[in-house]
C-alpha positions in Angstrom: 63.9 103.3 114.1 66.7 102.5 111.5 66.6 103.1 107.9 66.5 100.4 105.7 70.1 100.1 104.0 69.9 100.8 100.4 71.2 97.8 98.2 73.0 98.0 94.5 73.7 95.3 92.0 76.5 95.8 89.6 79.3 95.1 87.7 82.9 96.2 88.7 84.6 98.2 85.8 88.0 99.1 87.9 89.7 97.0 91.0 93.4 99.5 90.9 92.9 100.7 94.1 93.5 98.6 97.7 90.7 97.6 99.2 88.2 99.8 97.0 86.4 98.8 93.5 84.3 101.0 91.4 81.1 99.7 90.5 78.7 100.9 87.9 74.8 100.1 88.2 72.9 100.3 85.1 69.1 100.9 85.7 66.3 101.6 82.9 64.3 104.7 83.6 61.2 105.8 81.6 61.3 109.5 80.0 59.0 111.4 82.0 58.3 113.6 78.5 58.7 111.3 75.7 58.0 108.0 77.6 60.8 106.3 75.9 63.4 103.8 78.3 66.3 105.2 78.7 69.5 103.6 80.3 71.1 105.7 83.2 74.1 104.4 84.8 76.1 105.6 88.2 79.7 104.8 89.4 80.1 103.9 92.7 83.6 103.1 94.9 82.8 100.7 97.1 84.8 99.1 100.0 86.7 95.6 99.3 88.3 94.6 102.6 90.0 91.3 101.2 90.3 92.8 98.0 88.8 89.6 96.2 86.5 91.7 93.5 88.3 91.6 89.8 87.0 93.7 86.6 84.0 92.5 85.3 82.4 90.8 88.3 79.4 91.6 89.2 78.3 92.3 92.6 76.1 93.3 95.2 76.9 96.5 97.7 75.5 98.4 100.3 75.1 101.5 101.9 77.4 102.1 104.9 78.7 104.6 106.9 81.3 107.4 105.2 84.7 105.4 104.8 86.5 107.9 103.0 86.0 111.2 100.6 84.2 109.4 98.1 83.9 105.9 99.3 80.1 105.3 101.1 79.6 101.8 99.8 80.7 98.6 100.6 80.7 94.9 98.7 78.3 92.4 100.5 79.1 89.6 98.5 80.0 88.7 94.6 77.2 87.1 92.9 79.5 86.5 89.6 83.3 86.1 88.4 84.2 87.8 85.1 84.6 85.0 82.6 88.7 84.4 81.8 
């Protein structure tokens, strides 16, 4: 039985590489001891086959097989374009 594919939603912070974008995913978690809610950020390198993404775009990325040393995600779709 195959595992479910992981999905993350984030914002493109760098689109300077060929066919690769850097996506920052932010989530809100509660601190285990103090109870305060904390923003956690994770950066993922994602494969963008047509190089359509630009900085500031909101994208949906899905987990994939390893594509390079750091790339384990693919851009599934662009949810919102950057303003301007």
